[in-house]
N, C-alpha and C positions, 0 to 999 in steps of 0.2 A: 816666758819672759828670755830674751835677749841676755843670752849668757856677758856678754860682754857690758850691757848695762846692769848685770849681777855686780860682775865683778869692781866699776866705778860705784857703784853705791854703799859695796861694803867699805871701799875705799875714798866714799865722802864722808863716812862715818870719821875718822880720825883728818880729814880735811875741814869739819865744818867750821871750827874755831878760826883758822885765816880766814875761808870764802866772807864769813861774817864783819869779821875786824871785830876793829870796837863800838864799845855799844852795849845796850841789853842784851841782854839771852836771846836766843829765836827759838822758835820749833821750826822744824822742817818737814814736809808732808809730799811724799812721791809717791802716786798713783802711776797702772798700766793703763794702755787704751782701752780698755774694758773697765774700767772706775775703781779697780779692785786695788785695795792701797800696800803699796809693797816696802816705804820707808815711809818708819816717823822716828825724827830724832826731837828731843829736846833736851836744851841746853841748860847744866844745872843755874839755879833761879830763874828759870822761866816758867812762868805761869802753870798751872795745868788747862788755863781754860783756852788758851793759845792753840791748843792742839786741835781742837773743833776748825778753831780758825783755820790754820795750817790747811789740814783736811779740804776742806770747803774748797778751800782757792786750786789746792793741786786737783779734787774732782771738777772743779767749774774748766781748768783752761783746760784737763783733756778733754772733757766732753763737748766745746765747743770748738777747740783747736784756735783757741789763739788768746792771748793775755785778757788776767780779769778786766785792766786798764780799756783793753780794747772793747770791752762786752761793755762796761760801763759807759764809754762813750759812743757806741749803738743804742742803750739803752737811753741815751736821752737824745741825741739824733732821732730816733724813733720816736721818742717820747712815750717809752715802755716801761713796765716794770719788771723785777724777774718773775713773776706771776704768770706773766706771759709765757715760759718755758715750762711751768708747771713741776719743777720740781722743786724741791723746798730745802737741796744738800747744795746748790750753787750760792755763788755771792757775784757780788761785783765788785767788793772788795780791793784794791792793787795787791798785789804782790804772787798773785798767779800767771803762771809763765807757760809754754806748750813745750816738750820737747820733741822737734819734728822729724823724718827723715830725709834722705834727700829729695824724696817727691813730694813732701810739704802732710802725709800722711802723720798720724799723732802714734808717736812712741808713747811718751806718758806726761802727768802732768806732776808740776813741783810748785810748792805751795810754802811759803815761809810768811811768818806773824811774830810780833813780838817789838816792832818798831814800829816807827811811823810807814802809812803806808807804801810812800816812795822808797823808802831803805829797805822796804819788804822785796819789792819789786827789784832792785841795785841787788838785791844779795841772791834774788833767786836767779837772774839771769844769769847773776857768775856760778851759779851752781848749775844749770843752763850749760852752761860754756864748760865748765868740768867735766859734765859727763858725757859730752862727746868727744873733750881730746883723743 
């Protein structure tokens, strides 16, 4: 793992409340480009089952190199299901965002779960922006 990313992930645990803003508690997961889980944080009061959802969103965005919403749109456009990819860990639920380097290569996948899918994506984008500062 890149040392800069490691440092920013440590800082993320202190900044998550501000990045998530007001609302229901969330779970945040970050995977690396090899799809290994690097970071998992569940805010107090967040239900346990959303961890799995956040991890799936992070995994999917890192594997596919796109947001989970973009994957969903692709599935609709191509009239396919997730079964097409033969990977039961993937999801097309909004809230997964890739972290890309300057060349467009995947550094990490970020997944957020706990609120409405659209809100999850907004938080994931804020986390991506935080990690790239």
